[in-house]
N, C-alpha and C positions, 0 to 999 in steps of 0.2 A: 815573487812579484808583489810589489806594494800597490794596494788600491788607493787611489786618491779620490777625492770627491767627484771630480769631473768624469773620471772613468766609470765610477760606480753609477753615476746619474745616467751616463750614456747606455750602460748595460740595462738598467731598469727601464729606460724609455724604449729600448729595442724589444725587450720582453713584453712590454705593454702593447706595443704595436702588433706583435704577433698574436696577442689575445683579443684584440679589438675586432669586432665583427663589422664588416662593411654593410651598407644599406642593401646592396644587392644580395649579400649572403643572408641577411635577415629576411628579405622578401622571398628568396628561394626556400629558406627554412619554413616559412609560413605555408608556401605551396606544397612542400613535402609533407607537412603535418596534415593539410587538407586531404591530400591524396591518401595518406595512411588512414585517416579517420573515415574517409568514404569507403575504402576497402573493408575496414572493420564494420561499418554500418551494413554493407552488403552481406558480410558473413553473419552478422547478428540477425538480419532479416531472413536470411536463408535458414538459419537454425530455428528461428521462431516459426517459420512456415512448416518446417519438418516436425517440430514439436506439436504444433497445432493439429496437423493432419494425422499424426500417429496415435492420438489417444482416443478412447472409445466415445467420449462425449460428442466429438465431431464426426466420427465414422459411423454412427448409428448403432453401435453396440451398447448394450445396457449393462451397467455395473451397479450392484446393489449397495455398495459402500459409498456413501456421499462424501466421506472424508477424502476419498480418492480424487473427486472433482475439485475439492477445495485446494488440495496440494497442487494439482495441475494448473488451476486458475491463478493461484498465487505465483507459481513459477512463470506463467505466461505474462502476468502483470509486470514482474521484475524485468523480463526480457523487453517488454514494450517500454518500460522506464529507461532501460539502458539505451535503447534506440533513440528515445527522445533526448537524452543527455548528449549523445553523440551528435545528433542533428543540431542541437543548440551550440555545441562547440564548433561545428563546421560553419554555421552561420556567423558566429562571432569572428572566427578567423577570416572568413570572406570579407566581412565589413572592415576588419583591420587591414587586410591586403588592399582593399579599395582605397582606404585612407592613405596608405603609403603611395599607391600608384597615382592618386589624384594630386598629391603634394609634389610629385615630379621632381624629386631631389631637394625640395625645400623642407623647412621645419614643419612638422605636423602640430607640434604643441602638445604639452602634457594633457591638458583638459579635453583635447579634441579626439583622442584615440578611443574608439569604442571599447568598453570594458565589460559589458553585459550582453 
């Protein structure tokens, strides 16, 4: 079979249409990301709560080695930092979702989409 220009163009356009994401697909993708991040945040907060309640500094036990406390506090800080990052991502996605929904099928405009 010989490919001519017209047939090749038709094949390419068909493949491009398959790859393009509809507005509804994009909005649903944002909702799915928010749901996944919220479940990750709850897991992170549960882990942080278990970590905090399990070590001697908060349970009233005394440990003579102060480096032990430094390790625990640095681990807790990183867990709180992860929770903060997840919360920021969720807030950004919610603002982007609101922008899409307010546009109601219209163009949002490149400069109007929340980025931070």
